[in-house]
N, C-alpha and C positions, 0 to 999 in steps of 0.2 A: 427451423431447419438448418442443419449445419452447412450443407453444401447444396448448390442448385443442381438439379438433375434433368437430363433430357434424353430422349431416345436417340440412339446413335444412328443417324441417317447420312446419306449423301447430302449435298447442299439443299436439295429439294426432295420432298416425299414424292412418290410416284404419281399420286393423284394431282398434287399441286404442280409438280414439274411438267406433267403432260398438259395440264390446263394452261400453263404458260407457253406450251410449245407452239400452238397455233390458235389464235383467236378468230372466230368467225362471227363477228358482232358479239351478241350476248351468248352465242353458242360456243362451246369449246369441246375439243376431243380430250377425253380423259382415258388414260391407260394406266393401269396400276393404281388403281383398279393400275359353173356357167350353165347358166341355163339359157335356153332359147328365149328370145324376147316375145312377150305377148301383149305388152302395153305400149302404145304409140308415144313414148316419151324418150327424150335423149338427155334431158336435164330438167331441173325444177326451177321455176321462177315465180315469185309472188307478183301479183298485179301491181304495176306502178301507176302513176297518174299522168302518164304521157298523153292520155286522151284529153285532159284538161288543156294542156299546151296546144294540142291540135285544134281544139275548139277555139282557143284564143286567136290562133293564127288565121283561122277561117273568118273570124270576126274582127276586121281592122279597126272597128270603133271601140274595142276593149281598151279601157283607160289604164288598167293596172297589169299589163302583161309582165311587168318586171317583178311583181310580188311573188314571194315563195308560196308554194302550194303544199308543202309538207314540212315537218320538223318543228323545232322550237320557235323559229321566227314566224312560221305560219300560225302556230297556236297562239302566239302573242298578238298577231294581227287580228285573229278572230275575236279576241277579248276587247278590242278597241271599239269605240262607238263610231260607226261609219254610216253614211246615208244609204238608202235602199238601192240607189242606182249603182253605187260602187259595189255593193254586195252582189247584185245581179251580174255585174261585169267581171266579178272575180273568177268566175269559171269553176269554182270549187264548192259552192254552197247551194246554188239554185238547182232544184231537182230536174227542171226541164233541160238545163244545160248539161247536167250529168247524163240524162237520158240521151240527148242528141250526141254527146261526146262518145257514149258507149256504143252507139250505132254508126258512128262515123266511119269506122273501118271494120271489115269482116274479120280482121285478125286481132281486134281489140280484146282485152281480157274482160271477162264478166265481172260485175261488181254488185255485191249485195246491198240492199237498201239499209241494212244494219250497219251502223258506224263501227261496230266491233268485229265485223266479219271481213275476211280476206278472200282473194281468189288467186289461183295459180294459172298462169298461162302455160303452155306445154305440159307440165306435170299434171295439172288438173284442168285440162282444157275442156271447153264446152263442145258439144257435138258439132257446132258450126265452125270450129277452128280449122284453119287451113293447114296443109302440109308444110308451107313455109314457116308458119308459126311454130310447129312442132320441131322444126329443124334449127330454130334459133339457139345459139349457145350464149348464155349469159356470162358476163365477165366478172371477175373478182376485183372490184374497184377499191383496192386498198393501198394506201401509201406505206403502211407498215403492218406487221402482224398484229398489232394491238389497236389499230385505227382503221376499221373497215367502214366504208360508206355504205349504209344499208339502203335497201330499196325505199322509195318514198311512197308510203301509203298509210291509210288509217289502220293502226295496229293495236287499238285498245282491246280489252277482253272483259269477259266475266260480268256483263251487265244484267244477265237474266236473274241473278240472285243478289242484286245489289242491296236489297233491304234485309237480307237474311243475316242473322247473327251466326257466330261460330258454332253455337250449340245446334241451331237449326240446320246449318250446313252439314254438321256431323250426322244428324238424323237423316238428311236427304241422301247422304252417301252410304247409309246403312251401317254406320259405326256407332259404338257406344262410348260417349265421352262424359257420362254422368255417374254411372253406378259404381265405377271402380272395380267391377268384377273382371279383373284381368288375370291371366295365368301366371303371375310372377311373384305373388306375395310370399313373404319369408316368415318362417317361424323358427327362431333359433334362440341364442342366449339373449335374454331380455336386457342384460347389462351391456351388451354390445350393440350399439345402434348404427354401426357402420362396418359392414364386412369389408375386409381388405385382402390384398394379394401379396404383400411383402413377405419375404421368407429368408431363411438361412439354408444354404444348400451347396451342392457340388456342381461345377460347370463342365459341360461336354462340348463347349463351343469350338468350332473349327473354322479356319479360313481357307476356302477352296477357290480354284480358278473360276468355277461357274457360279460362285456365290457372291455375296456382298463384300466388296473389298475392305469395308470397315469392320468386318466381323473379327472378334478376338480369336487367337489361336491359344486356347487354354487346355486342350486335350490332344496330346501326341499319341495316345494309346489306342483310341477307337476311331477309325475312319468312318464317321457317322454318315458321310455322303454315300457310302456303299449300301445303306439300308433304306434309302429313299428312292422314289420313282420319278426323278426329275424329267425323264423323257416321255412320261405318260404311256409306258408300255402296258401297264396293268390298271392304273388308276384313271378314272374318267374325270373326276372333279373333286375339289375340296372346298372348305370355307375360304373366305377371302384372304386369310393369312397364309394359306398354303403350308409348305413344310416348315416346321419350326426348328428343325435340326438340319445338319448337313451343309451349313455355310450361309444360309439366308438367300436373299434375292438381289440381283442387280436392278438398277433402274431400267425401266422399259423392257422388262422381261416379257417374253411372248405371252406368258400367262396373265399379265397385268396385275400380278400380286404386288402388294406394297413392298418397297425395298427395305425391309427390316434386316437387321443383322441377325446372325445365328443366336438363338436364345435357348439352346438345349441345356437342360439341367435336371437334377433331381432334388426335390425338397427334402430337407431333414426336419425342419420345424417351420410351420406356418405362423408367422408373426401376426399377419392380418393387418388391420388398420394401424397407421402410425400417428393417428390423431387422438390424443388422450381425452379430448372432450367427448368423444363418442365411444370410449372404452378401449382405445388403442394404446400402443406402446410407442414412445417416441424413438426416433433413430438414435438419439444420444443414449437412451437407455439400452438399446440393443448393443451399441458399440461398447458401452461400459460393461455390460454383462459378458460379452464375448472376450473383451480384453482381460477379464479376470480369470479366464479359463486356460487350462493347459491340456492339449490333446495331441496324440501322435498322428502320423499320416494314416488315413484309413484306406484300405484296399476295396475296390468296387468290382463285383463279379457280375457279368452279363448273364441273365437267365434266358429270356426269349422275347420275341416280338409277338404281340397279340393284337387282335381287333376287338371290337365291342365298345360298349358305352355309347355316349352320344345320344342315340335314340331318335335322331331326326329321320325323315323319310320323304323323298319325292315331292318337295314343294307343296305340301298339304295333301298330296294324293298318296294314300297308303299303298297303292298298287305300284308305285314307282320303285326305283332301285333303292334298297336299304342303304343307310349311311351310318357311320360310326366313327370312332376314334382309332388311331394306330398308336400303340404304346410299346416302348421298350421297358421290360421289367428288369430291374437290377437289384442287387442286394449288397449291403455293407458286410464285409467279411469279419466274422468274430475272431478275435485273437485274445488270448488269456495270458496274463502275467503269472509268474510262479505262485501257486497256492491260492489264486483268486478264483472265485466261483462266478463272478460277473466278468463279461468280456469288456475290453477297453471301450468299445462303442457304447455299451449299456451304461458304463460308468460315466462316459461323457454326457449322455442324455440326462442322467440324473443330475449331474453337475450343472448342465445347461438350464434345466428347469429351476433348480435352486437359485442360480444366478439371476435369472429373469424375475423370479419372485423377490429377490433381494433388492433389485432396482425398481420395483413397483410395476412390473409388467401388467398390462391391462387385460380385461376379460375377453377381448377379441382374439387373443393368442390361443392357439390350439393347446389342449391339455394333454396331448399325446403326440408322439412322433409320427411322421408321415410314412406310409409304405413307400419305399423308394421306387421310383419309376421315372421315365423320361417321356413326356408327351411329345409325340412326333408330328401329328397332324390331327385335325378335327373335321367332322362333317364329311368324311371321305366316302366317295362312291366309286366302286370298282365297275369295270365294264361288264363283268359277269361274275358268277360264283366261281367259274373256272379261272378267270384272271385273278380273283382274290386268292384262291388256293395256290396258284403259281407264284404270286407275289410273296405270300407268307413262307412258302418253301424256300424261295430264293434268299430272302433276308435272314431267315433262321439258319440257313446254311452258312451265311456270313457270321452269325452269332456263334455257330459251332466252331468256326475257325478261331474266333476270339477266345472261346473257352479252352481250346487246345493250346492257344498261345499263352493264356493266363490261367492255368488250372487252379490257382489259389487267389484269383483276382489280381488287380494291379492298382497301384497308386496313380491317381490322375494328376497330370500337370504338363508343363512345357518348359523348355529352356529359353523361351522368348521373354519379351518385355511388354508391358501394357500399362495403361493409365486408368485409374479408378477414382472418381466416376469418369465415364468416357469423354465428357465434354471438356475435361481439364487439359487434354492434349499432352504434349511432351513434358510440360512442367511438373507433372505428377507421375512420371513413368517409373515403374518399379520392375524388378526381376520377378518373374512369375514363380518359378520353382515347382515343387511337387507337394501334393497333399493339402493344398489350401482349401479352406471353406470361405464362402462368399456371402455377403449380405446383398440380396437382390431387392432394390426398392420396387421394381416391377421386373417382369421376366426379361426385359431388354436392357435393364439398367443395373449393372453391378456398381455399387458405390464404395465398397471396401472389401479388401481381402484380409483374411485372418490366417496367419501362417502356423504350421504345426510346431511342436516343441523340440523337434530334432530333425536331422538330415536323414535321408534314406540309407538303409543298410545296403551293402553291396548286392545282396540278392534282390532287394526291392528296386534298386537302381537298374539292374540288368533287365528285369522285366519291364520297367517303365520306359526303357529306351529301345526295346526290340523293334517296334514298328518304325520309329523315327530313324533308326540306324540301318534300315533296309534288311533286316533279318527275318522278315515275316514270310518270305516266299515259300519256304519249306512247309509252313503250316497250311498255306492255301493249296499246295500241291497234294498234301497228304490227307486233308480233311475232305471226304467225299460223301459223307452221310451225316444225318442229324441223330444224335443219341439222346435226345430229350424230347419230352412231350410239349409241343408248343400249341396244341389245340386245346387250350383251356383259357378260362377267364370268366367274365360275368356278362350277362346280357344276351339278347337273342341274335346279335350280329357277330358273335365270336367266330374264331376260325373253325370250330367244330360244329357239327350238327346244323350246318348251314344248308337250308333248302336251296335247290337249284334256282337260279335266277339269271336273267340276261337283260341287259338294257335294251329296250325297244325304242329306237329313235323315232318311230312313227307314232309313238304315244305322246310325242311332244305337242304342246298347244300354246297358243299365243299368250295365254294368261301366265305362263311361266316366266315372263319378263318381270313380273312383280315377285321378286325372289327374296328368300331369306338368306342374307349374306353370311350367316353363321353355318350354312350348309352348302353342300356341293350342288352344282347345276345338273339337270337332266338335259343332255345335249341333243340337238336335232340331227337328222341324217347326214352322214358323210362329214361330220365334224369330229376330229380325233383329239382335240385338246380344248379345255376350258379357257376362258379369257374374261377378264373383268373390264375390258376397255369399253368406253361408251361415249356417245355424244351427250353433252349435258350443259347445264348452266352453272358456272362456279359462283358460289355465294360466300366464300371465305373472306375473312377480314384480317388485317394486320394486327398482331398481338402487341401488348406492351413489352413483352420480354424479348430481348435481343437474341436469346437462345432459341426462341420459337418463332422468330420473325418470318413472315410470309407475305406475299403480295396481297393487297386488298383488291378484291374483284367487285365489291359493291359497298355503297354507303347507305342504302335504303333500309336495311334490316339489321338490328342488333339482337342476335339470338341469345345473348346472355340472359335476357329476361325470361327465357323458357327453361333455364337450367336450374337444377337443385344442387348446387355445389356444397351447400351446408348440410345436406342430408336431412332436411326438415321433413320430407315426405318419403323419400326412398331409403332403402337399406343397403342394397348392393347392386353391382353390375354382374350379369351372368357370364361375361367374357373378360378377357384381359384388357379390353378397351373400355374407357370411360366415356366422357362426352366427346362426340365426334366433331364438334365445332371448335375443338381445341381444349386439351386437358391442361390443368394447371401444374406447374412445377411443384413437386412436393405434395401433391394431392394425397389426402389421408387414406384413400382407398388403395393406393398403390397401383392405380391403373396406368397403362402405358401412356407416356407423355407424348401424345400425338400432336402434330400441328393441326391447325384448323383445316379440315377437308370438307367443309360444308358445300353441298352441291345438290342439284336436282338432276338425276340421270334421266335422260329422255329416250335414248336408243342404244341398247347394248349391242355392240358390234362383235364381241367375242375376241378370240385370240388374234394376234397380229402375225401369226406364223402361217404363211400361205401353204407350206408343206403339210400342215395339219388341217387344212380346210379353211383357214382364215384369210384375212385380207391384210396387207401390210399397212403400217402406220402412214407411210408415204402416200399410198393410194387412198387411204381414208381422208387425208388432208386434201387431196385432189377432188375427191367427191364433195367434201365440204365446200370447197371453193366454187363448185359448179352450182350450188344452191343459192340463188339470188334472193335471200329472204329479207323480210323487213324486221323492224324492231320487235323484240319478243317481250310481251308484257306478261307478268305473272301476278297472281293475287292469292294470298294465304286464305285458306278456308277454315281449318281447325287443326288442333293437336289431338292425337289419339294414341292408344297403345294397341298394336295389332295382335293377331293370334299367336305370333312368335314371341311376344313380350317386348318388341322394339317400340321405342317412342318415336313417332313420326309427325312431321308437319305436312299436312295435305294442302296442296295448292289446287285451285279450281281447274278442273279438266274441261276447258272450253274447246270443243272440237272445231268451232268456227274462228278461233283466234289464230294469230300468226304461228303460235307454237303448235297448235293442232294441225295446221296445214304443213308445217315443217315436218312433223312426225309422219304424216301421211306420205310425204314425198321421199323421206328417208326409207320408208317401207317399200315404196315403188322402185327405188333405185338400188338398194342393197339389202332388202329383206330376203329371207330364204324362200326358195320355191316351195309352195305349199298349196294344197287344194286347187291344183291346176292353175295357180297364179305364179308368174315368174317375174323377177326383177329385170329392169333394163336401165342402162345408162350409157352414154356415148363413149365412155372410157373403156367399157368392156371389163370392168373390175367388179368382182362379186365375192361373196363369202358364203360358206355353208354353216358358219358358226354364229351368225346373228341370232338373237333371241326374239326376233320379230319376223312375221311373215310378210311376203311381198303383197299379199292381198289385205293385210291389216290396215285399218284406218283409225284416225283419232276418234271418229264417231262410235267405234266399237269399244272404246276404253271405259274407264270407271266414271262414276258420277250419275246423277239422276236423269240427265238428258242423253246418256250414251248407253250402249248395249251391254256393257260390263262383260264382254267376252274377249277383248283384245288387250294389248300391252300399253296403251297410252294412259298413264296415271301419274302425273307429276307429284312426287313426294320427296321430302328431305328427311333422312334418318338422323335423329338427334343422339340416340344411344341404343345399344343392343341389349335385349333380355334384362330389363330393369326390374328389380325386385323392390316392391314398396313395403312399408312397415305394416300396412293393413289396407283393406278395401277403402276405408274412409280416407286414409292418406292418399291413395291413388286418385280418388274422386276429387279431393281438394287440390291436388297438384294439377290435374287436367282442367279444373275450373279456373285456377289461377292463370294457366297458360292461355286458355281460350278467352279470358277477359282481355289479355293483351292482343290476341289475334283480332278481337273486335276493334281494338284501337287501330290496328293496321288496316282493317277493312274499311273503316271510316276515313282513314288518311288516304287510301288509294282505292276509291270506289270502283274505278275501271281498270284496276291493276297498275303496275308500275314497271318500267323498263330499268333493270338494275345496271349499275356501272359506277365508275368514279370519274374524276376529272382527268385521270391518266389512263384509264382502261374503259373502253367503250363508253365515252362520255354521253352519247346519245342513246344509250341502252343497247 
């Protein structure tokens, strides 16, 4: 690889930046990602072991009142050989002592005989609890945001299935981890064993006030921000990437979208994989071929914006709001030299294919040019068919203005400067100019610009600077109707022939918390904006690359053993993202080079915009501080591929664990009002956009011991929409992964509290 490449981000990606924003023990808030009270709780607190201390004080003959009763020192003392009298006086091991301690005070928290179960005072109080108990306000006992002192209690988990293998756990959870009959297998060019996303194209990237400040300004001609719905006037939700055009996203955007730079473009030729071992074409070969060519500036004409494609719908419920993609169709304007029957663009394509063949381009490269288009957003769900029609009218009226402004198209470019690749900074800065073609390693990484063989003519220059010189006002004033048919395309979700539909927020259910992130959400009542924010457990680790360095949140699991970076089993990713636990620089598939964002989402809180029905990030942090929870233990169960084609690591959903109790109390405190159940917390801060109900509990979640009707299901997504080479390859991959999960299950039979020496060292 000639040059290292990385996605152009602010210093931290949104998920990682927010994970670092406030640590609540092993719990973290991740973003980017009022109802009347009915439950007698003001805050949530897991049972501590103060009853043991109370029993010790009551017994003046206790010999070891100084000994710790929880934590690592307590566990170490348990393993030492001590005499029976000392054990009985310890106050923490003898069942009669525990019984008397539990009944010592009417306000004591209940305690299950199972060492892996927990109890919550106030939030999950017993019928005998007193009003004074319910009014207690637990404090956030932390010396810093990354060192929270957790409540002292037994917090192990997952002992019910301690002897089960990963394969047996998979069957118990109703998943298929053996047959390989997954919905993602690929049938394509047999000589290409690694599908890829690298391409040569034209960039429409813009830098806007509301977008990512790191976005390129490569297109002064088309204000792409005018054809997106950043304010959610028409759109209900999209996939987790959001709008791919119009400036990108800032960190901590209300929507919780990842803070990617603007990546709008149209492909001219899909190079595919850049790994020759799998049928790809190296970057050096691409550069060599492009450097050998001579081409004039090409003009781009905007045709129309359309819907359709995608084909997702309603989180597995076909009765939900339909979803699809939003796409700007463009065309390359044909110009002819004197006496030529082929246009200059057709001649360029012929020369390009010849040049790629001459350098030994691999079979993964497309053997035809791509229909020019700009992918604007995927997995889009509108609020109703009426909102959909209004959106497409509005944006196509904007396109009509562009057509009036540029009746014969316009050469794309800018007077600014930029560095390619983006991580090289000012040392590689160059004048952008007009008419460039670019090599995109992935959609967010331009690694080289190829300049045309001549300057613009005076006519081309005039049109290329109309908008940037402030001469566009007359076109906006005079264009009042659309003179082209934009109700066309392919698929059932196009602009035309769309049956009437309207989002029914009361069709929401708690199972929607288990969401396909490549599709939009179906929002609950009174929520006007989607959001990817969630409480979760960060599992990312520091990478070896300085370009992709990120904070390590745990040392217990190395997920590298679950990945197929060499494409031994898999063939392609179905999205622009590769492995979500950190993609390699220069990966052959051309997947977006993301930092490690490994995490277990526990509770989706939705948008952080209170004006749209959400709850602010500041208030979420306050809510988190109110929950006095203990050490969160997690235990891997198995790896599987879900119905959406995503590869996931399932963790045991133990409703009686600290994690289960935490989930239940988050539902009680900030879950949405549903089925006559309302949330309550003593801060009076609520949201209409959480994807969990106030009446939901961990015991309603997934797993053999739970009801499988709620939102509690701890999973970590490894990759989206993975396509395997065959069913046999899929089965072999899952078998390899679950063999390693068996190792983790033997290593941590009662689960493990994740952390590092500098982040949540006690879990």
